[in-house]
C-alpha positions in Angstrom: 358.0 79.4 88.8 355.6 80.6 86.1 353.4 83.6 86.0 349.7 83.3 87.0 347.4 83.6 84.1 344.0 85.4 84.4 340.8 83.5 84.2 340.1 85.0 80.8 343.3 83.7 79.3 342.7 80.2 80.7 339.0 80.2 79.7 339.8 81.3 76.1 342.7 78.8 75.8 340.6 75.9 77.1 337.8 76.8 74.7 340.2 76.9 71.7 341.7 73.5 72.8 338.3 72.0 73.0 337.2 73.3 69.5 340.5 72.9 67.6 342.5 70.3 69.6 343.6 68.5 66.4 345.1 71.7 64.9 347.4 72.6 67.9 350.7 71.0 68.7 353.7 71.5 71.1 355.3 74.2 68.9 354.7 77.7 70.3 355.3 79.5 66.9 352.9 77.2 65.0 350.3 77.7 67.8 350.9 81.5 67.7 349.9 81.8 64.1 346.8 79.7 64.6 345.7 81.7 67.7 346.2 84.9 65.7 343.8 83.6 63.0 341.2 82.3 65.5 341.1 85.1 68.1 339.5 88.4 67.1 340.8 91.5 68.9 343.1 91.4 71.8 346.6 92.6 72.1 349.7 90.7 71.0 350.6 90.1 74.6 347.2 88.5 75.4 347.4 86.3 72.3 350.9 85.2 73.3 349.7 84.4 76.8 346.8 82.3 75.4 349.3 80.6 73.1 351.7 79.9 75.9 349.0 78.4 78.0 347.8 76.2 75.1 351.3 75.0 74.4 352.0 74.3 78.1 348.7 72.4 78.5 349.3 70.2 75.4 352.9 69.5 76.5 351.6 68.4 80.0 348.9 66.3 78.4 351.5 64.6 76.1 353.6 63.7 79.1 350.6 62.3 80.9 350.6 64.8 83.7 347.3 65.6 85.4 345.2 68.4 83.9 345.3 71.8 85.4 342.8 72.7 88.1 339.6 74.0 86.6 339.0 77.7 86.4 336.7 79.1 89.0 333.1 78.7 87.8 333.9 75.7 85.5 332.8 72.2 86.3 335.3 69.3 86.2 334.3 66.4 84.0 
């Protein structure tokens, strides 16, 4: 079972996916370089968590699995 990500990680990852969906893919290393250039500040661990969540979400999306449950405070579309 995977680790639980904080709301901040999920919120940031979802915002990056919404803005730059066409630039991300299912490759963690490619996504990591892109996240490094897009996210200002933050530790390497936090950036890797964001990247991992983005990669996981895009892989699930590609397989046609249902989207993750919305983060508390977000509305579902």
